Phi, psi and omega in degrees: 000126176300137184243190190307314183294319182295314180297319179303313182289320170309312185293318179301316177297319176293326178299326179288336188253327187236343180299129181069023170247156183272132173284104189280322184205144172246121178249125178249125179265345177235126181286349182276343182290314183281126188250004179229149177248340184227124354298154173295150187298335180296338175297340179282336186286144181081004179252150180280142176279111185259348180201158174218134181208164174258139173232100187063238174258021179261149167258134183245121175261111171280126184247146181298154188287334182229117181289136175058025179064031185287115184298334182292340181248021183294343182259009186296325180086174183293142171243145180224130168267120181249122184244120173252112183284342181052214190283319190242004178290136182224145175255153178216146175256123186234176173296149181306137176074016176313125182291150176271096183250153175085163183287347182270348183284131182244319187196164174219144177237109189267136175230173188295330185258358178167184179235132173268119182251152179238130174234158176218112178289158175089172186268337176278113178270098186252339181304149183218145175235132178234145170248120184236152180241120178090153181299326183293323178292318178298324180298333183290344177262004180267115178299337170095011177296150178295135173276102187299324184289346177248006186258153172275167183293326180295327175290321178296319182291320182295317183292318185295320184257013179297322177228159182268089183245168164297150185291331177294316179300320181296312183296331181261002176276116181296345178277345178260310177230142188267127163087006182255136180230199184303313187297301186291332178296321176304314186289325180295313181296325180290317181293328180279345183069036182242144173293138174296342181257009173297140181273139190299318182283358176255002177289139178284164177304319183292324182287318176300320176297322180294317183292318179303311184294316182293328176296316181290313178301314180298316180292318181288323180298308183294325176303314180295314179305319180292321175302303184303322179293319179291332179052040175090345178275171179290128183294113184258339188257053178274120185209156176277348182239111186237142175298139181102347177293143177287315183224331185296122182076009185245036180304128175089350179270160181286137170303134181288347179266315191236352175087353179290144180297135179290139178249176186213154167239131179245141180211116184054233185272354187258152178228126174258128182248141182204159175259120179295337177277313182285335192239334184237015178065032179089353184277139173274130176274144184288124174273123191303324180288305188288316184293328176292328181286314187274340179047247187288345179279355183293131184282141186264346180219167179298321180298316174300319181294314181296328181289327178294328181274353184079020182267346188284000000 
């Protein structure tokens, strides 16, 4: 799922291409994408994009209140297109009027200089588009999580410890922190040297300070890396698995800090990756599938695992 760094770079690319330009037409290839009926989606057409912002992991297109200066609509109020890419939604910048081809095409937003298209790979269509009227309606789509890059350490600590969750869960809960998901939480925890299953209310002040710094540094660092990768072009390589990540998506590969094999915890569709030397003091965290299968034979430490593999 695109997270804060990805969404930030998407928005910066969109600002160059569509800010203060008129949205001429919205074309929908999938009836399941649009999740609102009032106002009708046609109301977005003919309006200038006056703002772009991030709302958690959503992209918000602020539209002028009255298309083409129509006095009859002067009381319409602000309109917002809210796009949630979910796991597999991706944006592309194409020539104007680019056809919506293939089973992954969901929508196109046509402007004078080009078309912004939306695709979603896979069979589960989860991406969502809403057209909302007014700030109050928009606020209902805000999960309410803290914006870490705009927060002081004291605010971060208060949000983190308000309830006793694992630190991995806290980082990825949009009601606690805004814009952080599975991928960058793995990278944050590795940089902070913290176990993903450490409980938030048991963290020391030093550990919380380390986590605050690691969160900010990781998000800022990756946003800059993505800018550099795009090189001024529209970002087309948005993925949760990136070369240069320390642990996320690197199960079985060496940790770039200590060389220990990266380990994982799997739960449903999610996988948490971590380094057992850098983050858990050599302890292996129980993987629900394998530990249930192996039971007493499940290795408790990286040394036991290496011995089983003949690496000791």
